[in-house]
N, CA, C and O of each residue as an XYZ file, in Angstrom:
580
protein
N      41.120     19.887     24.062
C      40.227     18.492     24.693
C      39.431     19.190     24.539
O      38.790     19.136     25.589
N      38.824     20.101     23.700
C      37.716     21.425     24.092
C      36.814     20.924     23.115
O      36.990     21.050     21.903
N      35.802     20.330     23.672
C      34.655     19.558     22.810
C      33.323     20.507     22.725
O      32.777     20.677     23.815
N      32.852     21.005     21.854
C      31.741     21.587     21.541
C      30.243     21.026     22.006
O      30.217     19.807     21.832
N      29.459     21.340     22.340
C      28.192     20.727     23.112
C      27.717     20.866     21.553
O      28.015     21.679     20.677
N      26.788     19.643     21.582
C      26.065     19.396     20.380
C      24.430     19.627     20.408
O      23.791     18.753     20.994
N      23.780     20.603     19.892
C      22.525     20.219     20.280
C      22.096     19.537     20.751
O      22.878     18.673     21.148
N      20.271     19.262     21.191
C      19.740     18.281     21.494
C      18.938     18.346     19.706
O      18.414     19.364     19.253
N      19.039     17.042     18.978
C      17.633     16.954     17.799
C      16.758     16.810     18.465
O      16.724     16.359     19.610
N      15.447     17.411     17.413
C      13.980     17.372     17.524
C      13.750     15.895     17.080
O      14.475     15.343     16.253
N      12.322     15.089     17.898
C      12.326     14.287     17.682
C      11.436     13.883     15.973
O      10.966     12.843     15.513
N      11.508     14.798     15.637
C      11.141     14.052     13.867
C      12.075     14.919     13.276
O      11.761     15.652     12.338
N      13.129     14.888     13.732
C      14.702     15.407     12.969
C      14.727     13.857     11.902
O      14.532     12.723     12.339
N      14.983     14.170     10.627
C      15.414     13.319      9.601
C      16.534     12.448     10.551
O      17.418     12.961     11.238
N      16.222     10.803     10.386
C      17.494     10.273     10.835
C      17.314      9.758     11.899
O      17.928      8.712     12.108
N      16.112     10.472     13.318
C      16.132      9.957     14.271
C      15.619      9.669     14.844
O      14.588     10.300     14.611
N      15.358      8.809     15.949
C      14.909      7.228     16.249
C      13.390      7.728     16.506
O      13.404      8.891     16.908
N      11.715      7.045     16.363
C      11.159      7.566     17.227
C      11.105      6.887     18.026
O      10.041      6.317     17.784
N      11.404      6.554     18.710
C      11.681      5.733     20.151
C      12.410      4.809     20.396
O      13.269      4.463     19.585
N      12.197      4.050     21.849
C      13.092      2.351     21.859
C      12.428      1.748     21.274
O      11.212      1.933     21.216
N      13.350      0.437     20.398
C      13.600     -0.087     19.898
C      13.895     -1.399     20.376
O      14.856     -1.779     21.045
N      12.362     -2.390     19.671
C      12.338     -3.852     20.411
C      14.382     -4.690     20.538
O      15.052     -4.509     19.521
N      14.959     -5.328     21.507
C      15.999     -6.295     21.622
C      16.210     -7.064     20.486
O      17.213     -7.036     19.773
N      14.948     -7.942     20.315
C      14.614     -8.901     19.864
C      13.615     -8.916     18.987
O      12.821     -8.008     19.232
N      13.227     -9.764     17.781
C      12.045     -9.547     17.132
C      11.512    -10.405     17.653
O      11.862    -11.303     18.419
N       9.555     -9.745     16.673
C       8.582    -10.714     17.353
C       8.382    -12.034     16.676
O       8.466    -11.589     15.531
N       8.180    -13.337     16.498
C       8.438    -13.967     16.270
C       6.456    -14.701     15.633
O       5.650    -15.451     16.184
N       6.447    -14.080     14.511
C       5.063    -14.852     13.886
C       5.742    -15.568     12.683
O       6.839    -15.339     12.173
N       4.313    -16.977     12.198
C       4.592    -16.994     10.715
C       3.488    -16.576      9.976
O       2.371    -16.435     10.474
N       3.736    -16.388      8.896
C       2.669    -16.597      8.024
C       1.584    -16.827      8.374
O       0.688    -15.983      8.385
N       1.482    -17.776      8.655
C      -0.081    -18.165      8.913
C      -0.895    -17.170     10.103
O      -2.034    -16.704     10.087
N       0.072    -17.080     11.002
C      -0.763    -16.432     12.065
C      -1.115    -14.746     11.565
O      -1.946    -14.081     12.184
N      -0.236    -14.105     10.182
C       0.161    -12.747     10.269
C      -1.671    -12.890      9.471
O      -2.761    -12.454      9.841
N      -1.285    -13.615      8.413
C      -2.660    -13.995      7.714
C      -4.238    -14.182      8.568
O      -5.203    -13.565      8.116
N      -4.362    -14.826      9.472
C      -4.917    -14.407     10.141
C      -5.693    -13.498     11.033
O      -6.921    -13.475     11.119
N      -4.856    -12.759     11.681
C      -4.666    -11.300     11.438
C      -5.001    -10.523     10.699
O      -5.930     -9.744     10.916
N      -4.306    -10.558      9.637
C      -5.285     -8.972      8.321
C      -6.469     -9.989      7.797
O      -7.025     -9.647      6.753
N      -6.938    -11.302      8.475
C      -8.251    -11.423      8.401
C      -9.108    -11.483      8.803
O     -10.180    -11.826      8.305
N      -8.749    -11.020     10.274
C      -9.583    -10.561     11.194
C     -10.153     -8.932     10.734
O     -11.321     -8.555     10.653
N      -9.096     -8.279     10.517
C      -9.877     -6.291     10.097
C     -10.325     -6.789      9.759
O     -10.191     -7.944      9.355
N     -11.477     -5.729      9.796
C     -12.467     -4.980      8.773
C     -11.649     -4.379      7.790
O     -10.530     -3.876      7.897
N     -12.895     -4.609      6.155
C     -11.921     -4.283      5.094
C     -11.912     -2.530      5.117
O     -11.128     -1.888      4.417
N     -12.954     -1.868      6.075
C     -13.344     -0.339      5.687
C     -13.075      0.213      7.285
O     -12.679     -0.712      7.995
N     -13.176      1.236      7.850
C     -13.072      1.559      9.439
C     -14.891      1.774      8.842
O     -15.436      1.089      7.976
N     -15.516      2.940      9.638
C     -16.260      3.136     10.079
C     -16.455      4.225      9.472
O     -15.580      5.054      9.720
N     -17.340      4.606      8.693
C     -17.683      6.053      8.272
C     -17.826      7.365      8.962
O     -18.963      7.586      9.378
N     -17.185      8.026      9.116
C     -17.301      9.184     10.089
C     -17.225     10.552      8.913
O     -16.313     10.695      8.099
N     -18.198     11.306      9.042
C     -18.301     12.781      8.101
C     -18.288     12.402      7.072
O     -17.690     13.123      6.272
N     -18.884     11.168      6.551
C     -19.359     11.163      4.707
C     -17.491      9.972      4.220
O     -17.334      9.291      3.207
N     -16.460     10.177      5.391
C     -15.822      9.381      4.440
C     -15.043      7.713      5.512
O     -15.438      7.367      6.625
N     -14.213      7.199      4.896
C     -14.106      6.143      5.791
C     -12.659      5.535      5.118
O     -12.630      5.841      3.926
N     -11.960      5.090      5.357
C     -10.330      4.377      5.427
C     -10.515      2.764      4.706
O     -11.489      2.019      4.810
N      -9.496      2.580      4.109
C      -9.660      1.532      3.819
C      -8.507      0.592      4.799
O      -7.355      0.651      4.371
N      -8.721     -0.278      6.086
C      -8.403     -0.727      7.193
C      -7.223     -2.125      6.160
O      -6.063     -2.010      5.762
N      -8.080     -3.153      6.062
C      -7.173     -4.063      5.795
C      -6.549     -4.282      4.291
O      -6.178     -5.395      3.917
N      -6.479     -3.252      3.567
C      -5.715     -3.155      2.676
C      -4.234     -2.608      2.803
O      -3.123     -3.129      2.697
N      -4.716     -1.286      3.087
C      -3.791     -0.600      4.020
C      -2.514     -1.983      5.112
O      -1.331     -2.163      4.823
N      -2.930     -2.381      5.758
C      -2.479     -3.766      6.642
C      -1.547     -4.281      5.651
O      -0.334     -4.086      5.581
N      -2.355     -5.013      4.845
C      -1.635     -5.768      3.790
C      -0.143     -4.539      3.295
O       1.019     -4.461      3.693
N      -0.689     -4.008      2.602
C       0.474     -2.740      2.320
C       1.428     -2.492      2.999
O       2.225     -1.672      2.543
N       1.694     -3.088      4.299
C       2.120     -2.271      5.411
C       3.492     -3.732      5.697
O       4.686     -3.796      5.991
N       2.381     -4.662      5.387
C       2.962     -5.831      6.071
C       3.822     -6.122      4.656
O       4.986     -6.368      4.972
N       3.655     -6.168      3.375
C       3.941     -6.644      2.715
C       5.347     -5.356      2.331
O       6.419     -5.817      1.940
N       5.266     -4.521      2.414
C       6.109     -3.636      1.881
C       7.199     -3.363      3.084
O       8.412     -3.218      2.933
N       6.526     -3.333      4.206
C       7.643     -2.641      5.685
C       8.022     -1.546      5.799
O       9.088     -1.131      6.252
N       6.754     -0.766      5.196
C       7.256      0.522      5.154
C       6.552      1.536      6.130
O       5.359      1.255      6.247
N       6.966      2.710      6.916
C       6.533      3.287      7.767
C       5.220      3.450      7.266
O       4.694      3.427      6.153
N       4.707      3.694      8.920
C       3.152      3.891      8.899
C       2.900      5.722      8.055
O       2.071      6.003      7.190
N       3.733      6.479      8.576
C       3.530      7.756      7.967
C       4.175      7.918      6.819
O       4.436      9.087      6.533
N       4.584      6.908      5.908
C       4.908      7.054      4.745
C       3.765      6.708      3.690
O       3.383      7.208      2.632
N       3.310      5.358      4.660
C       1.982      4.696      3.723
C       1.076      6.132      3.854
O       0.483      6.637      2.900
N       1.091      6.586      4.993
C      -0.403      7.969      5.319
C      -0.192      8.944      4.157
O      -1.154      9.701      4.027
N       1.190      9.215      2.925
C       1.476      9.960      2.418
C       1.298      9.466      1.249
O       1.334     10.431      0.486
N       1.047      8.091      0.389
C       1.419      7.838     -0.661
C      -0.307      8.329     -1.628
O      -1.425      8.129     -1.152
N      -0.069      8.875     -2.802
C      -1.038      9.347     -3.646
C      -1.425      8.696     -4.419
O      -0.584      7.800     -4.343
N      -2.166      8.358     -5.270
C      -2.566      8.207     -6.813
C      -1.962      8.374     -7.565
O      -2.010      9.604     -7.552
N      -1.227      8.104     -8.462
C      -0.996      8.958     -9.992
C       0.774      9.552     -9.286
O       1.816      9.382     -9.918
N       0.700     10.247     -7.868
C       2.007      9.953     -7.644
C       3.202      9.028     -7.977
O       4.041      8.956     -8.875
N       2.822      8.183     -6.561
C       3.441      6.967     -6.144
C       2.760      6.048     -6.341
O       2.851      5.120     -5.537
N       1.735      5.918     -7.566
C       1.497      4.028     -7.848
C       0.615      4.975     -8.496
O       0.511      6.202     -8.487
N      -0.208      3.664     -9.270
C      -0.668      3.739    -10.608
C      -1.465      2.328    -10.890
O      -0.846      1.266    -10.836
N      -2.343      2.355    -11.078
C      -3.279      0.951    -11.189
C      -2.731      0.002    -12.280
O      -3.123      0.362    -13.390
N      -1.949     -1.097    -12.312
C      -0.945     -2.284    -12.995
C       0.311     -1.881    -12.585
O       1.157     -2.587    -13.133
N       0.890     -0.889    -11.714
C       2.536     -0.646    -11.812
C       2.677     -1.329    -10.205
O       2.127     -0.996     -9.155
N       3.855     -2.642    -10.570
C       4.192     -3.536     -9.747
C       5.386     -2.846     -8.027
O       5.812     -3.371     -6.998
N       5.443     -1.548     -8.627
C       6.076     -0.835     -7.357
C       5.263      0.393     -7.217
O       4.214      0.735     -7.762
N       6.343      1.204     -5.980
C       5.913      2.231     -5.191
C       7.316      3.047     -5.638
O       8.483      2.656     -5.620
N       6.569      4.712     -6.167
C       7.929      4.837     -6.074
C       7.734      6.203     -4.507
O       6.814      6.952     -4.179
N       8.724      6.011     -4.098
C       8.678      6.432     -2.595
C       9.629      7.950     -2.583
O      10.859      7.949     -2.542
N       8.810      9.154     -2.626
C       9.885     10.111     -2.783
C      10.195     10.907     -1.386
O       9.756     10.916     -0.235
N      11.457     11.736     -2.344
C      12.226     12.184     -0.333
C      11.194     12.737      0.620
O      11.115     12.604      1.841
N      10.262     13.523     -0.404
C       9.239     14.139      0.665
C       8.525     13.164      1.445
O       8.455     13.488      2.631
N       7.951     12.029      1.143
C       7.264     11.454      2.374
C       8.361     10.454      2.721
O       8.046     10.442      3.911
N       9.227      9.737      2.680
C      10.196      9.058      3.274
C      10.965     10.077      4.122
O      11.440     11.125      3.683
N      11.054      9.493      5.836
C      11.773     10.094      6.494
C      13.354     10.364      6.368
O      13.991     11.412      6.476
N      13.764      9.028      6.098
C      15.212     10.031      5.550
C      15.427     10.373      4.567
O      16.603     10.357      4.202
N      14.391     10.847      3.669
C      14.835     11.604      2.063
C      15.492     10.607      1.743
O      16.643     10.768      1.337
N      15.069      9.632      1.818
C      15.868      8.550      1.001
C      15.036      7.874     -0.059
O      14.753      6.686     -0.212
N      14.585      9.420     -1.050
C      13.691      8.551     -2.522
C      13.885      7.343     -3.097
O      15.020      7.335     -3.575
N      13.072      5.854     -3.365
C      13.149      4.827     -3.801
C      12.885      4.094     -4.811
O      12.588      4.993     -5.597
N      12.754      3.056     -5.451
C      11.306      2.814     -5.811
C      10.990      1.095     -5.397
O      11.541      0.211     -6.053
N      10.549      0.940     -4.857
C      10.191     -0.157     -3.925
C       9.197     -1.367     -4.849
O       8.135     -0.979     -5.334
N       9.397     -2.019     -4.931
C       9.250     -3.168     -5.556
C       7.822     -3.863     -4.179
O       7.974     -4.017     -2.967
N       6.379     -4.166     -5.169
C       5.469     -4.940     -4.402
C       4.959     -6.086     -5.229
O       5.005     -6.095     -6.459
N       4.516     -6.963     -4.555
C       4.263     -8.140     -3.660
C       2.721     -8.289     -4.721
O       1.907     -7.368     -4.657
N       2.477     -9.339     -5.529
C       0.743     -9.069     -6.284
C      -0.205     -9.012     -4.855
O      -1.175     -8.279     -5.046
N      -0.179     -9.600     -3.456
C      -0.694     -9.748     -3.187
C      -0.988     -8.206     -2.950
O      -2.065     -7.629     -3.099
N       0.466     -7.579     -2.465
C       0.117     -5.491     -1.918
C      -0.477     -5.283     -3.587
O      -1.627     -4.848     -3.636
N       0.054     -5.496     -4.647
C      -0.864     -5.102     -6.085
C      -2.321     -5.221     -5.662
O      -2.733     -4.064     -5.572
N      -3.125     -5.926     -5.414
C      -4.363     -6.671     -5.415
C      -4.760     -5.438     -4.714
O      -5.506     -4.621     -5.254
N      -4.144     -5.230     -3.176
C      -4.469     -4.329     -2.193
C      -5.320     -2.996     -2.714
O      -6.444     -2.506     -2.597
N      -3.981     -2.718     -3.400
C      -3.866     -1.168     -4.058
C      -4.997     -1.590     -5.330
O      -6.162     -1.870     -5.051
N      -4.716     -1.591     -6.098
C      -5.955     -2.349     -7.128
C      -7.278     -1.857     -6.628
O      -7.812     -0.845     -7.081
N      -7.901     -2.762     -5.479
C      -8.892     -2.665     -4.704
C      -9.286     -1.662     -4.387
O     -10.429     -1.302     -4.670
N      -8.510     -0.992     -3.763
C      -9.017      0.327     -2.599
C      -9.411      1.120     -4.600
O     -10.444      1.013     -5.261
N      -8.396      1.664     -4.873
C      -8.700      1.976     -6.362
C     -10.000      1.611     -6.821
O     -10.473      2.744     -6.733
N     -10.723      1.088     -7.142
C     -11.171      0.315     -7.714
C     -13.065      0.669     -6.854
O     -14.056      1.207     -7.349
N     -12.853      0.114     -5.566
C     -13.800     -0.070     -4.810
C     -14.357      1.579     -4.575
O     -15.430      1.856     -4.040
N     -13.078      2.872     -5.258
C     -13.402      3.827     -3.846
C     -13.536      5.177     -5.287
O     -14.120      6.259     -5.223
N     -12.855      4.651     -6.331
C     -13.274      6.263     -7.417
C     -13.713      5.324     -8.873
O     -13.117      4.325     -9.276
N     -14.778      5.897     -9.424
C     -15.432      5.534    -10.413
C     -14.130      5.877    -11.863
O     -13.650      5.221    -12.788
N     -14.011      7.184    -11.359
C     -12.790      6.929    -12.792
C     -11.520      7.473    -11.782
O     -11.620      7.980    -10.665
N     -10.557      7.246    -12.407
C      -8.964      7.442    -11.624
C      -8.885      9.119    -11.568
O      -8.991      9.898    -12.515
N      -8.686      9.387    -10.296
C      -9.092     11.094    -10.442
C      -7.638     11.585    -10.481
O      -6.720     10.770    -10.393
N      -7.454     12.645    -10.585
C      -6.276     13.929    -10.881
C      -5.191     12.906     -9.837
O      -5.732     12.119     -9.061
N      -3.196     13.023     -9.912
C      -2.485     13.494     -9.280
C      -2.587     13.410     -7.895
O      -3.629     13.782     -7.357
N      -1.663     12.978     -7.240
C      -2.057     13.238     -5.754
C      -3.408     13.358     -4.461
O      -3.567     14.117     -3.505
N      -4.245     12.151     -5.043
C      -5.337     12.470     -4.417
C      -4.610     10.904     -3.656
O      -3.837     10.101     -4.179
N      -5.322     10.898     -2.021
C      -5.339      9.931     -1.122
C      -5.261      8.325     -1.693
O      -6.348      7.950     -2.132
N      -4.562      7.673     -1.741
C      -4.864      6.432     -1.621
C      -5.865      5.604     -0.780
O      -6.481      4.625     -1.201
N      -5.946      6.139      0.491
C      -6.658      5.542      1.658
C      -7.665      5.826      1.754
O      -8.360      4.955      2.276
N      -8.078      6.565      1.529
C     -10.005      6.705      2.028
C     -10.556      6.903      0.959
O      -9.979      7.345     -0.035
N     -12.226      6.480      1.050
C     -12.976      6.424      0.314
C     -14.667      6.721      0.313
O     -14.588      7.373      1.354
N     -16.158      6.775     -0.012
C     -17.082      7.504      0.418
C     -17.946      5.621     -0.207
O     -19.143      5.666      0.074
N     -17.768      4.969     -0.527
C     -18.682      4.239     -1.046
C     -18.738      2.843     -0.493
O     -17.715      2.309     -0.065
N     -20.115      2.127     -0.488
C     -19.702      0.808      0.060
C     -19.306      0.088     -0.670
O     -19.529      0.194     -1.876
N     -18.438     -1.074     -0.020
C     -18.104     -2.061     -1.263
C     -18.288     -3.360     -0.204
O     -18.582     -3.566      0.974
N     -17.933     -4.059     -1.363
C     -18.443     -5.796     -1.150
C     -18.129     -5.976     -0.257
O     -18.234     -5.001      0.486
N     -17.473     -7.369      0.445
C     -16.518     -8.448      1.204
C     -15.460     -8.525      0.220
O     -15.591     -8.654     -0.997
N     -14.629     -8.451      0.749
C     -13.394     -8.772     -0.070
C     -12.818    -10.167      0.819
O     -12.834    -10.390      2.029
N     -12.380    -10.871     -0.177
C     -11.165    -12.254      0.279
C     -10.223    -11.967      1.089
O      -9.748    -10.842      0.939
N      -9.728    -12.694      2.013
C      -8.828    -12.744      3.052
C      -7.540    -12.868      2.177
O      -7.586    -13.450      1.093
N      -6.429    -12.332      2.643
C      -5.257    -12.677      1.839
C      -4.927    -14.181      2.191
O      -5.131    -14.654      3.309
N      -4.341    -14.963      1.016
C      -3.795    -16.620      1.949
C      -2.364    -16.487      1.668
O      -1.704    -15.892      0.816
N      -2.078    -17.325      2.783
C      -0.762    -17.364      3.567
C      -0.127    -18.621      2.113
O       1.012    -19.087      2.152
């Protein structure tokens, strides 16, 4: 009956929860989510010559349910390309190291396409982060519920 002592896993280890989880889900309607997304700024303020896409990123987060850390690692040409109806989640960017293809909605695809169109004059080489840009962009229509 000698049971070995199991070492405590590091907080960022694969498969370890990030913290306490909610006992029950938060109930919101699609209209409430649409209103929240509409209230977000399209882009962050410019800092040191760059900014990031706020509303499009939150649209993709809502539509896909992917972890923020996974979204932060998405690269143009490697994980998504314009016209593609899915994201390629590689083992390297997934916390559980479970690479897979994630289908995306037309709204998420439109948000990603918008970010690329407003950020890059030409499609850059692969591995360029999706969420950052230096241009100024026109107002973008809010998502429809």
